[in-house]
C-alpha positions as CSV (number, residue, x, y, z in Angstrom):
1,M,0.0,0.0,0.0
2,G,1.2,3.5,-0.6
3,V,0.5,7.0,-1.8
4,V,1.7,9.1,-4.7
5,Y,1.5,12.9,-4.4
6,K,1.5,14.7,-7.8
7,M,2.9,18.2,-6.9
8,S,3.5,21.6,-8.4
9,C,5.9,23.5,-6.1
10,S,4.4,26.8,-5.2
11,R,7.9,28.3,-4.7
12,C,9.7,27.3,-8.0
13,G,6.9,25.8,-10.2
14,T,8.6,22.4,-10.6
15,H,6.2,19.5,-11.2
16,F,7.2,16.3,-9.5
17,D,5.8,13.1,-8.0
18,H,6.5,11.9,-4.5
19,Q,5.9,8.3,-3.7
20,A,5.6,7.0,-0.1
21,G,5.1,3.4,1.1
22,V,3.1,2.2,4.0
23,G,4.0,-1.0,5.8
24,F,7.1,-1.9,3.7
25,F,10.2,-0.4,2.3
26,C,9.5,2.1,-0.5
27,S,11.9,4.5,-2.1
28,C,10.7,7.6,-4.0
29,P,12.0,7.6,-7.5
30,T,12.1,11.4,-7.6
31,C,14.0,12.3,-4.4
32,G,15.3,8.8,-3.2
33,D,13.7,9.3,0.2
34,S,12.1,6.4,1.9
35,G,9.5,6.7,4.6
36,D,5.8,6.5,5.3
37,D,2.9,8.6,3.9
38,S,3.0,11.0,6.8
39,A,6.8,11.9,6.5
40,P,7.7,15.3,5.3
41,F,9.3,15.5,1.8
42,F,11.0,18.2,-0.2
43,C,10.9,19.7,-3.7
44,P,13.8,18.2,-5.7
45,V,14.8,21.6,-7.2
46,C,14.4,24.2,-4.4
47,N,14.1,22.0,-1.3
48,K,10.8,23.5,-0.2
49,R,9.4,21.3,2.6
50,F,6.0,19.6,2.2
51,D,4.3,18.0,5.3
52,P,1.4,15.6,4.4
53,T,0.1,15.8,8.0
54,V,-0.4,19.6,7.8
55,E,-3.1,20.4,5.2
56,D,-1.9,24.0,4.7
57,S,1.5,22.6,3.7
58,L,0.1,20.7,0.7
59,E,-3.0,22.8,-0.2
60,D,-1.4,25.2,-2.7
61,S,0.8,22.7,-4.4
62,L,-1.1,19.4,-4.5
63,L,-2.3,18.4,-8.0
64,E,-3.4,14.9,-7.3
65,T,-3.2,12.1,-4.7
66,L,-3.1,8.5,-5.8
67,L,-3.5,5.6,-3.4
68,W,-2.2,2.1,-4.4
69,D,-2.0,-1.3,-2.8
């Protein structure tokens, strides 16, 4: 199970995907970070921090959220 965030960075405008796994090891192909779906992640270009547990952090930049299992 996991989640993919399709993002557009509100700081630099970069479009990227961030993939997080739940319950097993998962490595994001964009940033190389591994963690769960509630861990903060960063824009691969300008390093802006996004925190999935804080709605305001994602609200302006989130294009789509995909859940998979």
